[in-house]
C-alpha positions as CSV (number, residue, x, y, z in Angstrom):
1,M,-18.2,24.5,15.7
2,S,-20.3,22.4,18.0
3,I,-22.4,19.4,16.6
4,E,-25.4,18.0,18.1
5,V,-27.3,15.1,17.0
6,V,-30.8,14.8,18.9
7,G,-33.0,11.3,18.6
8,L,-32.3,10.5,15.0
9,T,-33.4,7.7,13.0
10,K,-32.8,6.5,9.4
11,R,-34.9,4.0,7.3
12,F,-33.9,3.0,3.6
13,G,-37.4,1.1,3.2
14,T,-38.4,-1.2,5.6
15,F,-34.5,-1.3,7.3
16,V,-33.7,0.9,10.1
17,A,-29.9,1.8,9.5
18,I,-29.8,4.2,13.0
19,T,-32.2,4.4,15.7
20,D,-33.1,7.5,18.1
21,V,-29.1,8.6,17.9
22,S,-27.9,11.2,20.4
23,L,-24.6,12.7,19.8
24,R,-22.8,16.1,20.8
25,V,-19.6,16.9,19.3
26,E,-17.7,19.8,21.1
27,T,-15.7,22.5,19.2
28,G,-12.1,21.4,17.9
29,E,-12.7,18.0,18.8
30,L,-12.0,15.0,16.6
31,V,-14.1,12.2,17.3
32,A,-14.2,8.4,15.7
33,L,-17.4,6.5,14.9
34,L,-16.1,3.3,15.5
35,G,-17.9,0.2,15.0
36,P,-18.1,-3.2,12.8
37,S,-19.9,-2.9,9.0
38,G,-23.6,-2.3,9.1
39,S,-23.3,-0.7,12.3
40,G,-25.2,2.8,10.9
41,K,-21.8,4.9,11.5
42,T,-21.4,6.2,7.6
43,T,-25.3,7.2,7.7
44,L,-24.6,8.9,10.7
45,L,-22.3,10.9,9.4
46,R,-24.2,11.1,5.8
47,V,-26.8,13.1,7.4
48,I,-24.4,14.9,9.3
49,A,-23.5,16.1,6.3
50,G,-26.8,16.5,4.9
51,L,-26.3,14.0,1.8
52,E,-29.0,11.7,3.7
53,I,-32.3,13.2,5.0
54,P,-33.6,11.8,8.6
55,D,-36.9,10.7,9.1
56,A,-36.8,11.6,13.2
57,G,-34.9,13.8,14.9
58,S,-32.8,17.1,14.6
59,I,-28.9,17.9,13.9
60,L,-27.5,21.3,15.5
61,F,-24.7,23.3,14.4
62,D,-23.3,25.6,17.2
63,G,-27.0,25.2,18.6
64,Q,-29.0,26.4,15.6
65,N,-31.3,23.6,14.0
66,S,-29.2,22.7,10.6
67,T,-31.7,19.7,10.0
68,D,-32.9,21.5,7.0
69,R,-30.3,23.3,6.1
70,R,-28.9,22.8,2.5
71,I,-25.5,21.3,1.9
72,A,-23.9,24.4,0.5
73,D,-24.9,26.6,3.7
74,R,-23.3,23.7,6.2
75,R,-19.6,24.6,5.8
76,V,-18.8,20.6,5.9
77,G,-16.0,19.3,4.2
78,F,-16.4,15.6,3.4
79,V,-13.5,13.0,2.3
80,F,-14.8,9.9,1.2
81,Q,-13.2,6.7,1.4
82,H,-12.1,5.9,-2.4
83,Y,-10.6,9.9,-2.6
84,A,-13.8,10.8,-5.6
85,L,-10.7,12.8,-7.2
86,F,-11.4,14.2,-10.8
87,R,-9.1,12.1,-12.6
88,H,-8.6,14.8,-15.5
89,M,-7.7,17.8,-13.1
90,S,-3.9,18.0,-11.6
91,V,-3.3,17.9,-8.3
92,F,-3.6,21.8,-7.8
93,E,-6.8,21.7,-9.8
94,N,-8.3,19.5,-7.8
95,I,-7.8,21.3,-4.7
96,A,-9.0,24.7,-6.3
97,F,-11.7,23.0,-7.6
98,G,-14.5,24.1,-4.5
99,L,-13.0,27.5,-5.1
100,R,-13.7,28.2,-8.5
101,V,-17.3,26.8,-8.7
102,R,-18.6,29.2,-6.0
103,P,-21.0,32.1,-7.4
104,R,-19.1,35.0,-8.7
105,D,-19.8,36.6,-5.9
106,R,-18.4,34.5,-3.5
107,R,-15.3,33.5,-5.3
108,P,-12.0,34.4,-4.4
109,T,-9.6,36.0,-7.1
110,R,-7.2,33.7,-9.2
111,A,-4.5,35.6,-7.0
112,D,-6.0,34.1,-3.5
113,I,-7.0,30.7,-5.0
114,E,-3.4,30.0,-6.1
115,Q,-1.8,31.3,-2.9
116,R,-4.9,29.2,-0.6
117,V,-3.9,26.0,-2.8
118,H,0.1,26.6,-2.5
119,R,-0.5,27.0,1.4
120,L,-2.8,23.5,1.5
121,L,-0.5,21.7,-0.5
122,D,2.5,22.7,1.6
123,L,0.8,21.7,4.8
124,V,-0.3,18.1,3.0
125,Q,3.4,18.1,1.8
126,L,3.0,17.5,-1.6
127,E,3.8,21.1,-3.1
128,A,6.2,18.8,-5.4
129,M,3.3,17.1,-6.8
130,A,1.0,20.2,-8.0
131,D,1.5,19.6,-11.9
132,R,0.9,16.2,-11.7
133,F,-2.4,13.9,-12.0
134,P,-4.4,11.7,-9.7
135,S,-3.3,8.6,-11.3
136,Q,0.2,9.4,-10.8
137,L,0.0,9.4,-7.1
138,S,0.4,6.8,-5.0
139,G,-3.0,5.8,-2.7
140,G,-1.5,7.9,0.4
141,Q,-0.8,10.8,-1.8
142,R,-4.3,10.5,-3.1
143,Q,-5.9,10.7,-0.2
144,R,-4.2,13.3,1.2
145,V,-5.3,15.7,-1.8
146,A,-9.0,14.6,-1.0
147,L,-8.3,16.0,2.3
148,A,-6.7,19.4,0.8
149,R,-9.5,19.9,-1.1
150,A,-11.8,19.0,1.4
151,L,-9.6,21.7,3.5
152,A,-9.8,24.3,0.6
153,V,-13.4,25.6,1.2
154,E,-12.6,26.3,5.0
155,P,-15.3,24.2,6.3
156,Q,-16.1,24.9,9.7
157,V,-16.4,21.2,10.2
158,L,-15.1,18.2,8.3
159,L,-16.4,14.8,8.1
160,L,-14.3,11.6,6.9
161,D,-15.7,8.3,5.4
162,E,-13.2,5.4,6.0
163,P,-10.3,7.5,4.7
164,F,-7.6,5.0,4.9
165,G,-10.0,2.2,4.5
166,A,-8.9,1.5,0.8
167,L,-4.9,1.8,1.8
168,D,-2.4,-1.1,3.3
169,A,-1.8,-1.3,6.9
170,K,1.7,0.7,7.1
171,V,0.3,3.5,4.9
172,R,-2.6,3.7,7.2
173,K,-0.5,4.0,10.2
174,E,1.2,6.8,8.9
175,L,-1.4,8.7,8.0
176,R,-3.5,8.6,11.0
177,R,-0.6,9.6,12.8
178,W,-0.5,12.8,10.2
179,L,-4.0,13.5,10.1
180,R,-4.0,13.6,14.3
181,R,-0.9,16.0,13.7
182,L,-2.9,18.1,10.9
183,H,-5.9,18.2,13.0
184,D,-4.1,19.4,16.2
185,D,-2.3,22.5,14.3
186,L,-6.3,23.3,12.9
187,H,-8.8,22.3,15.3
188,V,-11.2,22.3,13.0
189,T,-14.3,20.4,14.4
190,S,-14.2,16.4,12.6
191,I,-15.9,12.9,13.0
192,F,-14.2,10.2,11.2
193,V,-15.9,6.8,10.5
194,T,-13.9,3.9,11.0
195,H,-14.2,0.1,11.5
196,D,-10.4,-0.2,12.7
197,Q,-10.1,-0.3,16.5
198,E,-6.6,0.6,16.8
199,E,-6.9,3.6,14.4
200,A,-10.3,5.2,16.5
201,L,-7.9,4.6,19.7
202,E,-4.6,6.2,18.4
203,A,-6.6,9.2,16.8
204,A,-9.9,10.7,18.0
205,D,-10.6,12.6,20.8
206,R,-13.5,10.7,21.9
207,V,-14.6,7.4,20.6
208,V,-18.2,6.5,19.4
209,V,-18.9,2.8,19.4
210,M,-22.1,1.9,17.4
211,N,-23.7,-1.6,16.9
212,Q,-27.1,-2.4,15.3
213,G,-27.9,1.9,14.1
214,R,-27.3,2.5,17.8
215,V,-25.0,3.7,20.3
216,E,-23.3,1.2,22.3
217,Q,-20.7,3.8,24.2
218,V,-19.2,7.5,24.1
219,G,-15.8,8.2,25.5
220,T,-11.9,8.4,25.4
221,P,-10.0,5.7,23.8
222,S,-8.9,5.0,27.5
223,E,-12.2,4.7,29.1
224,V,-13.8,2.4,26.7
225,Y,-11.0,0.6,26.0
226,A,-10.6,0.0,30.2
227,R,-14.2,0.5,31.2
228,P,-16.4,-1.2,28.3
229,A,-19.9,-0.6,29.2
230,T,-21.5,-3.7,27.3
231,P,-20.6,-6.7,26.5
232,F,-20.7,-5.5,22.4
233,V,-18.0,-3.0,23.4
234,Y,-15.3,-5.6,25.5
235,D,-15.6,-7.9,22.7
236,F,-14.7,-5.6,19.7
237,L,-12.1,-3.3,21.3
238,G,-9.2,-6.0,20.9
239,D,-8.7,-9.2,22.2
240,V,-10.6,-10.6,25.5
241,N,-11.3,-14.0,27.3
242,L,-14.7,-15.3,28.0
243,F,-15.0,-17.3,30.7
244,R,-18.4,-18.9,31.8
245,G,-19.2,-18.8,35.2
246,R,-21.8,-17.4,37.9
247,I,-22.6,-14.9,40.2
248,E,-24.1,-15.7,43.6
249,R,-24.5,-13.3,47.1
250,G,-21.7,-10.6,46.1
251,K,-19.2,-13.9,44.7
252,A,-18.1,-15.0,41.1
253,Y,-17.3,-18.4,40.6
254,I,-15.2,-19.5,37.7
255,G,-14.1,-23.2,37.4
256,P,-12.1,-23.3,40.9
257,L,-11.8,-19.7,41.6
258,E,-13.9,-17.7,43.8
259,F,-14.1,-13.6,43.4
260,D,-15.3,-11.0,45.2
261,A,-18.1,-9.3,42.5
262,P,-18.7,-5.9,43.8
263,G,-22.5,-4.2,42.8
264,H,-23.8,-8.1,42.5
265,A,-24.0,-8.7,46.5
266,D,-28.0,-9.0,47.0
267,R,-28.6,-10.7,43.2
268,E,-29.8,-14.4,43.4
269,A,-27.5,-16.7,41.8
270,R,-27.4,-16.0,38.0
271,I,-25.3,-16.8,35.0
272,A,-22.4,-14.7,34.5
273,T,-19.7,-14.2,31.9
274,L,-16.2,-12.9,33.1
275,Y,-14.6,-10.8,30.1
276,I,-10.8,-10.6,30.6
277,R,-8.1,-8.8,28.3
278,P,-4.9,-11.2,27.5
279,H,-2.6,-8.3,29.3
280,Q,-4.9,-8.8,32.9
281,L,-3.7,-12.0,33.6
282,E,-0.3,-13.5,34.9
283,I,1.4,-16.8,34.5
284,D,3.9,-17.9,37.2
285,R,5.3,-21.5,36.9
286,V,4.3,-22.9,40.2
287,G,1.6,-22.0,42.5
288,N,1.6,-19.5,45.2
289,G,-1.9,-19.7,46.8
290,E,-3.5,-17.0,45.2
291,Q,-6.6,-17.0,43.3
292,Q,-4.9,-19.3,40.4
293,F,-6.0,-22.0,37.8
294,R,-3.9,-24.6,36.4
295,A,-3.6,-24.5,32.5
296,R,-1.3,-25.9,29.8
297,V,0.5,-24.5,26.9
298,A,-0.9,-24.8,23.8
299,R,1.3,-22.4,21.3
300,V,3.9,-19.5,21.9
301,N,3.8,-16.9,19.6
302,P,7.1,-14.5,20.7
303,A,6.8,-12.3,17.3
304,G,6.2,-8.3,18.0
305,P,6.5,-6.4,21.3
306,F,4.6,-9.1,23.5
307,V,4.5,-12.4,23.4
308,K,1.7,-14.3,22.5
309,V,0.6,-17.6,24.7
310,D,-2.2,-19.8,24.1
311,L,-2.9,-21.9,26.9
312,V,-5.9,-24.4,27.9
313,A,-7.3,-23.9,31.1
314,E,-7.7,-27.3,33.4
315,W,-11.6,-27.3,32.9
316,G,-11.0,-27.4,28.7
317,D,-11.0,-23.9,27.6
318,P,-8.9,-21.6,25.6
319,V,-7.3,-18.8,27.3
320,R,-5.1,-16.0,25.8
321,V,-2.2,-14.3,27.7
322,E,0.0,-11.5,26.5
323,L,3.4,-11.3,28.4
324,S,6.3,-9.0,27.9
325,Q,9.4,-10.4,25.7
326,E,11.5,-10.3,29.1
327,R,8.8,-12.2,31.2
328,Y,8.6,-14.9,28.5
329,L,12.3,-15.4,29.1
330,A,12.6,-15.4,32.7
331,L,9.4,-18.0,32.7
332,A,11.0,-20.4,29.8
333,L,7.5,-21.3,28.1
334,E,7.1,-24.1,25.4
335,A,4.3,-26.4,24.5
336,G,3.1,-28.3,27.2
337,T,4.5,-26.5,30.3
338,E,2.2,-26.3,33.2
339,V,1.5,-23.1,34.2
340,F,-0.5,-21.4,37.3
341,V,-2.6,-18.5,36.3
342,R,-4.2,-15.5,37.8
343,P,-6.5,-13.0,36.7
344,K,-5.5,-9.2,37.4
345,D,-8.7,-7.1,36.7
346,M,-11.7,-8.5,35.1
347,S,-15.7,-7.3,34.3
348,I,-18.6,-9.2,34.9
349,F,-21.3,-9.3,33.2
350,I,-25.0,-10.7,33.8
351,A,-26.5,-12.7,31.3
């Protein structure tokens, strides 16, 4: 089932949570709503679910206007951040709950319910936990029960609100990879909310970056990371170096460097900001006549797959560079070392 949001606006009193948001999610997609706290991503999810009524705009499921459709008629499964499991019910009964409370004419038989619940327990790898209570499970196991309960009613759309937000970092990584595999098996149209950039970039087919109630950019993980549309997206998605400079007649000037600036040839002199990710900078021990600037090593953090090198540029600005372990060993860097830095790629935004 496809989902289309058209011109959606939602207010809470005088506070505008989302403003004129439009978005399309294709059938079978896994889409992440990504943004900082207060960006409107959870409000958008709740409006799609029918838990909030929009002040303007419409929601279409498979092309049919569903803005005023009751929650029960939307065939939506909703997974909350804090599980919302029934503490007095076993894992089995939690998953079966949505089926048992259906109207009699739509309620499956007892045998069908048992068969479906056991199939879901197997799917979420909790068959051995069927008789346990939520208090006897880990956080990751409780979240899988919540997901199985949402899937039990065979939703056409699955919505997840910060599904792994209450878990520690290691469990989050394990569960988001598990969610990706589960989605590849089921192909249920799914939207999940997160403020974790790594989570969105690893798990989603497409990422919707939100800020202050508006959509900043929509694209695949590689598109939003490698080609950010706005300064906010660039800054929000990972580490970035900001260099203040100017643009004049197709050239960008930063410190002692001059770069070609395609697309800015007809502009008068303007203040500009150059955005360069740490892995887009190269370090050499000697100058080679290319576009380089001098810097001094302030600190080196070699822990992890990439070495993080903090520099001070010759004009005094801090700079961070990420190097492979091999390159770091070849350069033999330490605090106080003078180096030459060359940008490999950058994005320019006019002030």
